[in-house]
C-alpha positions, 0 to 999 in steps of 0.5 A: 540507449534507454528511452526517456519519458516525461516526468509529467505525462509519461510520454516517450521523449525524442532525443535532445527535445527541450519540451515534451511533445505531448504535454509541453512540459519543460525538459530542462531536468536531467532526471527523465527515467523510464516510467515503470508501471507498478502492479497491484501486488507491487504495492503490497510488497512495498508495504511489507518491505517497509514493515515497521517504517513509520517515517515518510509519506504514503500517497492515496494510491499507495495506501488504497492499492495496499488495502485492495491487494491485502483483501485479495491476499487475505481471501487467498490465505483463507481459501488455502486454509479452508482447503487444508482444513477439509483435507485434514478432516478427510484424513483424520476424520476430526473437526477440532484440529481442522478448526484450530488450523484455520483459526491459528493460521488466520490469526498468524496472518492477521498478527503479521499484518498489524505492524505494516498496516499501522505503518502505512496508515501513519505514512498516509496521515503524514502525507496529509501533514498530520501526526501519526498519533492521529492513528490512535483515534481508531480506539474511540468506540464506534466513531474512531474507525469511521473518522480514520477511514475518512482521513485515509480518503482525504487528499495529501499535501501537494509538494513537500511537507514536514514529513518529506517529499511526495512518495513516488507511485 
């Protein structure tokens, strides 16, 4: 038999219990599933899986874990491209193809991430019950990116809003 966990605090539940022994939450609902801890790169994979999905909501945790994991992946991609460029310079003794490899490779990665980054940002705005059109504020010179950054840091709407249920994170 699978272990069941409290939906409020995540504590393991005893068989047939009506209340959580840890937090006291009522356990009248039948949907007490095992809690799976997500790793940092699970958030990255989830954002990539929802590549062009601009519907629904993304919690603060979903968004910022994607940002951090994207930073790490970008750094690793940069290191790999740099190592390949050095290897290419050593083999053919010319810097131009190596430089082009780094520039084109990194541009390809950035272009690949434009859509999922915009999608998760729009879902983050939806979590605050704001229209995805707020994303275009980024095109205002100087202050647009700062305003969007502040919006990405604000807490979302508690409960259901016009964009759906709170995301499970």
